[in-house]
Every structure is written in structure tokens, then in C-alpha cells.
VOPAGU-2260 file (C-alpha; in pm, 1 decimal, decimal comma):
REM VOPAGU-2260
SITE   aa  ch    i         X         Y         Z
SITE  UNK   A    0      94,0    -960,2    1026,7
SITE  UNK   A    1     -62,0   -1299,5     978,4
SITE  UNK   A    2    -307,0   -1226,4     695,6
SITE  UNK   A    3    -165,2   -1048,2     392,2
SITE  UNK   A    4    -417,7    -950,8     124,7
SITE  UNK   A    5    -255,9    -915,5    -219,0
SITE  UNK   A    6    -412,2    -742,4    -518,4
SITE  UNK   A    7    -379,2    -974,1    -819,8
SITE  UNK   A    8    -382,1    -803,9   -1158,6
SITE  UNK   A    9    -152,6    -868,3   -1457,0
SITE  UNK   A   10       1,5    -521,8   -1459,2
SITE  UNK   A   11     354,4    -383,0   -1435,4
SITE  UNK   A   12     356,0    -391,7   -1055,2
SITE  UNK   A   13     240,4    -747,6    -991,4
SITE  UNK   A   14     586,8    -900,3    -957,9
SITE  UNK   A   15     686,3    -642,2    -698,4
SITE  UNK   A   16     359,0    -686,7    -506,7
SITE  UNK   A   17     406,6   -1060,8    -486,8
SITE  UNK   A   18     768,5   -1031,2    -373,6
SITE  UNK   A   19     669,9    -783,1    -101,7
SITE  UNK   A   20     393,3   -1018,4      11,7
SITE  UNK   A   21     638,9   -1311,0      25,7
SITE  UNK   A   22     880,4   -1105,4     237,1
SITE  UNK   A   23     603,7   -1011,2     481,7
SITE  UNK   A   24     472,5   -1367,6     497,7
SITE  UNK   A   25     816,8   -1506,5     579,3
SITE  UNK   A   26     893,8   -1236,9     836,3
SITE  UNK   A   27     571,0   -1297,2    1029,0
SITE  UNK   A   28     478,6   -1655,6     945,3
SITE  UNK   A   29     184,1   -1511,7     756,9
SITE  UNK   A   30     -75,8   -1630,7     506,2
SITE  UNK   A   31    -142,0   -1474,8     164,2
SITE  UNK   A   32    -498,9   -1408,1      50,0
SITE  UNK   A   33    -469,2   -1343,8    -323,9
SITE  UNK   A   34    -762,5   -1140,8    -457,0
SITE  UNK   A   35    -840,9   -1119,1    -827,0
SITE  UNK   A   36   -1115,5    -867,5    -909,4
SITE  UNK   A   37   -1291,1    -842,8   -1246,6
SITE  UNK   A   38   -1456,6    -499,4   -1287,2
SITE  UNK   A   39   -1817,7    -501,0   -1406,0
SITE  UNK   A   40   -1699,9    -292,5   -1701,6
SITE  UNK   A   41   -1528,1    -602,8   -1838,5
SITE  UNK   A   42   -1874,0    -746,4   -1907,1
SITE  UNK   A   43   -1991,6    -440,4   -2102,8
SITE  UNK   A   44   -2169,6    -545,1   -2420,8
SITE  UNK   A   45   -2117,3    -231,5   -2627,5
SITE  UNK   A   46   -2376,4     -12,6   -2801,4
SITE  UNK   A   47   -2734,2    -133,8   -2863,2
SITE  UNK   A   48   -2681,1     -70,3   -3235,0
SITE  UNK   A   49   -2437,5    -360,5   -3240,4
SITE  UNK   A   50   -2731,3    -594,8   -3222,9
SITE  UNK   A   51   -2716,6    -937,3   -3063,0
SITE  UNK   A   52   -2391,9   -1009,1   -2881,8
SITE  UNK   A   53   -2269,4   -1354,6   -2780,1
SITE  UNK   A   54   -2283,6   -1296,8   -2405,3
SITE  UNK   A   55   -2186,0   -1654,3   -2327,7
SITE  UNK   A   56   -1873,5   -1622,2   -2540,0
SITE  UNK   A   57   -1779,0   -1298,6   -2364,7
SITE  UNK   A   58   -1813,6   -1453,3   -2017,5
SITE  UNK   A   59   -1617,0   -1757,9   -2126,3
SITE  UNK   A   60   -1337,7   -1536,7   -2258,8
SITE  UNK   A   61   -1321,7   -1344,3   -1929,6
SITE  UNK   A   62   -1315,4   -1666,4   -1729,0
SITE  UNK   A   63   -1041,8   -1808,6   -1951,4
SITE  UNK   A   64    -832,4   -1497,8   -1894,0
SITE  UNK   A   65    -888,5   -1530,4   -1519,3
SITE  UNK   A   66    -779,1   -1894,7   -1525,0
SITE  UNK   A   67    -466,5   -1816,9   -1725,1
SITE  UNK   A   68    -361,3   -1549,7   -1477,8
SITE  UNK   A   69    -444,0   -1770,7   -1181,1
SITE  UNK   A   70    -236,1   -2058,7   -1315,1
SITE  UNK   A   71      63,7   -1829,3   -1366,4
SITE  UNK   A   72      43,4   -1676,2   -1017,5
SITE  UNK   A   73     -25,6   -2009,4    -845,2
SITE  UNK   A   74     286,4   -2155,9   -1005,5
SITE  UNK   A   75     491,8   -1884,4    -839,4
SITE  UNK   A   76     310,3   -1925,5    -507,5
SITE  UNK   A   77     382,8   -2297,7    -505,7
SITE  UNK   A   78     747,9   -2236,5    -588,4
SITE  UNK   A   79     777,3   -1993,2    -296,0
SITE  UNK   A   80     628,5   -2242,2     -51,5
SITE  UNK   A   81     404,9   -1994,5     132,8
SITE  UNK   A   82      56,2   -2047,6     272,2
SITE  UNK   A   83    -210,0   -1896,5      46,5
SITE  UNK   A   84    -565,5   -1903,6     -80,2
SITE  UNK   A   85    -735,3   -1756,6    -387,7
SITE  UNK   A   86   -1029,5   -1515,3    -396,8
SITE  UNK   A   87   -1209,1   -1430,7    -724,2
SITE  UNK   A   88   -1456,7   -1143,5    -714,3
SITE  UNK   A   89   -1652,6    -923,5    -954,8
SITE  UNK   A   90   -1715,4    -553,2    -906,1
SITE  UNK   A   91   -1529,0    -241,5    -806,0
SITE  UNK   A   92   -1164,5    -310,1    -716,1
SITE  UNK   A   93   -1158,7     -57,8    -431,0
SITE  UNK   A   94   -1480,2    -192,4    -277,0
SITE  UNK   A   95   -1377,4    -557,9    -297,1
SITE  UNK   A   96   -1028,3    -500,7    -154,5
SITE  UNK   A   97   -1158,1    -271,9     121,1
SITE  UNK   A   98   -1420,4    -530,2     220,5
SITE  UNK   A   99   -1166,2    -812,7     232,6
SITE  UNK   A  100    -932,4    -594,3     439,9
SITE  UNK   A  101   -1171,3    -630,1     735,5
SITE  UNK   A  102    -995,0    -955,7     816,6
SITE  UNK   A  103    -648,3    -866,6     689,4
SITE  UNK   A  104    -350,0    -708,6     860,5
SITE  UNK   A  105    -213,9    -544,4     546,6
SITE  UNK   A  106    -322,5    -498,1     184,4
SITE  UNK   A  107     -38,2    -514,3     -68,6
SITE  UNK   A  108     -92,5    -283,8    -366,2
SITE  UNK   A  109     121,4     -76,9    -601,5
SITE  UNK   A  110     270,1     269,2    -586,7
SITE  UNK   A  111     428,9     453,9    -877,3
SITE  UNK   A  112     590,3     547,3   -1096,5
SITE  UNK   A  113     330,2     397,0   -1329,5
SITE  UNK   A  114     401,4     360,3   -1697,0
SITE  UNK   A  115      33,0     365,9   -1795,5
SITE  UNK   A  116    -299,6     485,2   -1656,0
SITE  UNK   A  117    -109,7     655,5   -1373,8
SITE  UNK   A  118    -392,3     871,5   -1241,6
SITE  UNK   A  119    -632,3     578,9   -1203,3
SITE  UNK   A  120    -372,1     360,7   -1032,9
SITE  UNK   A  121    -275,1     631,6    -782,6
SITE  UNK   A  122    -643,7     687,6    -710,1
SITE  UNK   A  123    -713,9     315,2    -661,6
SITE  UNK   A  124    -435,3     264,6    -408,7
SITE  UNK   A  125    -520,3     590,2    -233,9
SITE  UNK   A  126    -889,3     501,9    -212,0
SITE  UNK   A  127    -813,6     163,8     -55,7
SITE  UNK   A  128    -577,7     332,3     192,5
SITE  UNK   A  129    -864,0     560,1     297,9
SITE  UNK   A  130   -1133,0     290,6     318,5
SITE  UNK   A  131    -951,9     -20,8     440,2
SITE  UNK   A  132    -944,0     -84,5     816,8
SITE  UNK   A  133    -591,1    -220,5     781,9
SITE  UNK   A  134    -252,7     -96,7     667,7
SITE  UNK   A  135    -199,0     -61,1     294,9
SITE  UNK   A  136     147,5    -143,9     166,0
SITE  UNK   A  137     208,5      49,4    -157,6
SITE  UNK   A  138     502,4    -109,9    -340,0
SITE  UNK   A  139     697,9      58,2    -624,1
SITE  UNK   A  140     688,2    -145,9    -945,1
SITE  UNK   A  141    1068,2    -156,7    -954,0
SITE  UNK   A  142    1095,6    -277,2    -593,5
SITE  UNK   A  143    1267,0    -607,6    -522,3
SITE  UNK   A  144    1084,4    -670,8    -198,4
SITE  UNK   A  145    1079,1    -526,1     151,5
SITE  UNK   A  146    1374,7    -533,5     389,7
SITE  UNK   A  147    1155,2    -586,6     694,5
SITE  UNK   A  148    1453,8    -572,9     930,0
SITE  UNK   A  149    1594,2    -253,5     775,3
SITE  UNK   A  150    1550,5     105,5     891,1
SITE  UNK   A  151    1189,6     215,8     938,6
SITE  UNK   A  152    1101,1     581,9     892,4
SITE  UNK   A  153     778,6     721,9    1036,6
SITE  UNK   A  154     647,2    1050,9     897,8
SITE  UNK   A  155     498,0    1203,9    1212,5
SITE  UNK   A  156     280,6    1515,2    1216,9
SITE  UNK   A  157      68,6    1444,2    1523,6
SITE  UNK   A  158    -240,4    1368,7    1314,6
SITE  UNK   A  159    -488,7    1090,6    1377,1
SITE  UNK   A  160    -387,7     934,4    1044,8
SITE  UNK   A  161     -20,3     921,5    1145,1
SITE  UNK   A  162    -112,7     772,2    1482,3
SITE  UNK   A  163    -329,3     500,5    1324,0
SITE  UNK   A  164     -56,7     411,7    1074,0
SITE  UNK   A  165     203,3     390,8    1350,4
SITE  UNK   A  166     -21,4     174,4    1566,6
SITE  UNK   A  167    -105,6     -65,9    1283,5
SITE  UNK   A  168     262,2     -85,7    1184,6
SITE  UNK   A  169     380,6    -194,8    1531,0
SITE  UNK   A  170     461,6    -552,8    1420,9
SITE  UNK   A  171     684,6    -410,3    1146,5
SITE  UNK   A  172     847,0    -157,5    1375,3
SITE  UNK   A  173     937,3    -431,0    1623,4
SITE  UNK   A  174    1122,9    -616,0    1345,9
SITE  UNK   A  175    1316,8    -311,0    1221,9
SITE  UNK   A  176    1681,5    -270,9    1318,9
SITE  UNK   A  177    1617,0      98,9    1378,9
SITE  UNK   A  178    1309,1     323,1    1389,3
SITE  UNK   A  179    1322,6     694,3    1318,3
SITE  UNK   A  180    1046,4     947,9    1372,1
SITE  UNK   A  181    1060,5    1235,9    1127,4
SITE  UNK   A  182     881,2    1555,4    1214,7
SITE  UNK   A  183     881,7    1859,3     985,1
SITE  UNK   A  184     829,8    2200,2    1143,1
SITE  UNK   A  185     509,2    2289,4     962,1
SITE  UNK   A  186     270,8    2369,1    1248,1
SITE  UNK   A  187     248,2    2308,4    1625,0
SITE  UNK   A  188      86,3    1983,7    1740,5
SITE  UNK   A  189     -64,2    1865,9    2068,5
SITE  UNK   A  190      93,7    1527,7    1992,1
SITE  UNK   A  191     463,9    1594,6    1926,3
SITE  UNK   A  192     713,9    1334,1    1810,6
SITE  UNK   A  193     846,7    1301,2    2165,4
SITE  UNK   A  194     509,0    1168,0    2282,3
SITE  UNK   A  195     500,0     923,7    1991,6
SITE  UNK   A  196     849,8     801,2    2083,9
SITE  UNK   A  197     741,7     747,2    2444,7
SITE  UNK   A  198     435,7     551,9    2329,3
SITE  UNK   A  199     653,3     335,1    2105,1
SITE  UNK   A  200     896,8     270,9    2390,5
SITE  UNK   A  201     613,0     126,1    2596,9
SITE  UNK   A  202     568,3    -126,6    2318,9
SITE  UNK   A  203     934,5    -219,1    2311,6
SITE  UNK   A  204    1030,8       1,9    2016,6
SITE  UNK   A  205    1313,5     252,2    2057,3
SITE  UNK   A  206    1276,2     543,9    1817,0
SITE  UNK   A  207    1513,7     827,0    1727,4
SITE  UNK   A  208    1352,8    1164,9    1659,4
SITE  UNK   A  209    1458,0    1360,8    1350,0
SITE  UNK   A  210    1344,0    1722,8    1338,5
SITE  UNK   A  211    1366,6    1912,5    1010,7
SITE  UNK   A  212    1251,2    2252,4     891,6
SITE  UNK   A  213    1047,1    2294,0     575,7
SITE  UNK   A  214    1314,3    2517,5     413,6
SITE  UNK   A  215    1062,5    2616,5     145,2
SITE  UNK   A  216    1084,8    2287,6     -45,0
SITE  UNK   A  217     774,7    2129,5     105,6
SITE  UNK   A  218     717,3    1835,1     336,3
SITE  UNK   A  219     732,5    1575,7      59,1
SITE  UNK   A  220    1079,2    1691,2     -45,8
SITE  UNK   A  221    1200,3    1669,5     313,9
SITE  UNK   A  222    1063,7    1316,3     350,7
SITE  UNK   A  223    1234,3    1207,0      29,2
SITE  UNK   A  224    1563,3    1358,6     140,3
SITE  UNK   A  225    1553,6    1183,8     478,1
SITE  UNK   A  226    1460,6     849,1     318,6
SITE  UNK   A  227    1772,8     876,6     106,2
SITE  UNK   A  228    1994,5    1009,8     385,3
SITE  UNK   A  229    1896,5     741,5     637,3
SITE  UNK   A  230    1865,5     466,9     374,3
SITE  UNK   A  231    1519,0     381,7     501,4
SITE  UNK   A  232    1378,7      45,6     393,7
SITE  UNK   A  233    1019,0     164,0     416,6
SITE  UNK   A  234     804,4     459,9     522,1
SITE  UNK   A  235     507,6     458,9     761,0
SITE  UNK   A  236     269,8     753,9     724,1
SITE  UNK   A  237     -88,5     865,2     754,3
SITE  UNK   A  238    -277,9     873,5     426,0
SITE  UNK   A  239    -441,1    1200,4     317,7
SITE  UNK   A  240    -421,6    1416,8     626,7
SITE  UNK   A  241    -596,4    1697,4     434,7
SITE  UNK   A  242    -929,2    1646,7     261,8
SITE  UNK   A  243    -907,5    1400,0     -26,1
SITE  UNK   A  244   -1063,8    1652,3    -265,6
SITE  UNK   A  245    -803,3    1913,3    -178,4
SITE  UNK   A  246    -516,4    1669,0    -228,2
SITE  UNK   A  247    -661,3    1542,7    -556,2
SITE  UNK   A  248    -698,9    1892,8    -697,2
SITE  UNK   A  249    -385,9    2055,6    -563,2
SITE  UNK   A  250    -155,7    1764,9    -484,6
SITE  UNK   A  251     -24,9    1666,1    -144,7
SITE  UNK   A  252     229,1    1454,9      36,6
SITE  UNK   A  253      35,5    1127,6       4,4
SITE  UNK   A  254     -46,6    1176,5    -361,1
SITE  UNK   A  255     307,5    1283,3    -446,8
SITE  UNK   A  256     468,1     986,4    -273,9
SITE  UNK   A  257     218,7     739,7    -421,4
SITE  UNK   A  258     286,3     868,7    -770,7
SITE  UNK   A  259     661,4     809,9    -743,0
SITE  UNK   A  260     750,5     620,0    -428,3
SITE  UNK   A  261    1120,2     585,1    -340,7
SITE  UNK   A  262    1051,1     291,8    -103,0
SITE  UNK   A  263     749,8      80,4      -2,2
SITE  UNK   A  264     490,2     289,8     181,0
SITE  UNK   A  265     276,4     167,6     470,2
SITE  UNK   A  266     -35,7     385,7     478,5
SITE  UNK   A  267    -345,1     415,5     695,9
SITE  UNK   A  268    -620,2     673,1     729,0
């Protein structure tokens, strides 16, 4: 993971995102691309009835805010001694991050719990996970980094999304002290966990298979229980295996974990 794209925004999760990015950069000798996106809505001029508005003053205020945030983050980057560059963009956050992810190995964003604007933040991270051609690392705001060499847990259901996430996470899985493949007896699959373990072994990764029944609590509850039981450092899973509309309306494993993640999540769709 040589190119690590980090979402820069002065919110409650920024400290955790940066620490996770530093941990990944040090583990892989990687480079941080720090992207600051200003939504077009920030330039909104209000109602026509307001009359003339000092557009120049508004733009200057936005640019000043950008500079202030950049100075603060760059001070931390310099103190950490990592390789980095800065990207400033205007527009939709999801679009800009997804575009930049074309030449990134992982996008570092936030997972919950979120103290404010929770629905929008879950949706933003989930949308990037669906659209980006790279892994998305969703970091809890209270996280103190990523133990890259800790236990890796893969949520395996035989889906294309799970397979893509596992493939993209190979560099991480090679660093982990142990890798465990969790499969929950929900429905039969033509691609069982045993086949995934064999594939991983061909790439030098030895994985232990954990099989659990649903027991009526749901797949998300089982995943949370196994994360705690095995003291997993991070979770690798496919993002939104069902239709996004269905998961948005009725909930789902991805949405539930993003809203209140117990560990950093590595997602791909």
C-alpha cells in the first residue's frame, strides 16, 4: 500500500484518520495524498432577496479557512516525518475522493459512531466504498491507529464484494500475525471459505476458518462477537452485498458496522 489517500476535513474523526494513515504509511513505506474538498454548497450566496452579496469576501473567507486547516494538518505531517502531498479540490466529496482513488491503494475515511450528522457521514463513506476502485479504510473516531501486524478478520460470504475486498487487502493480510476467515451459515455459496483459504495460501497467507451459525441474532451481531472474541485488529469485508437502496431503507451489515464500528474496517465493492 504505497499510496494512501486521506480525507481531510476538520471533524471529530480527523485525528483518527491521520493516525491510521501514518500507521499504514510506516508499515508499507507509503506516501500520503491528503485531499481537502470544499463542497460547492460552501459558495452558496443565499436568497436573491438578500440583494448584492460580497462574493469576493466569501471566497476569501473560504480560502482562509482552507489555509488555516492546511497549516494545522501540515504541522502534524511534518512532525510525523512521512512522505505526503496536498490536494485541494472543489465539488462533491464522494466524487473527488472516488476519482483520486484511481491511483490510490486505500482511501482513509471515518466510520462511526458519529456525534453529529451521522446519516450523512455514514452515507459518504459508504458511497466512496462503492465507487472507489481501491480499498476504503473506515476508521472509528475513537481509534488510536491500526495494529497492522495484529489479527485480521475477513467476513467471508462467497460474494464478489468479499472476494474483491480480500484481494485488495492482500498486502495487509501478509503483514498480519494471524488471519481468520469468518463464515456465517446464512445461505450456501459456490465459493466457500475453504476455497478462499486455499487461494490465500497460494499468496503466502495462512488463514484459519471460523464457522458460526446465525442463531437468530443476525450476521452483524455474529461479526461483532467474533471481533471481540478473537481480539481482531481490523475487519476486511465486502461493502453492500445487497442493493444499496435495500440496505439504506432496511439496514444491513455494512451500514450497521459503519454506523458504529468496533475496529477499523477495510471495505470494497
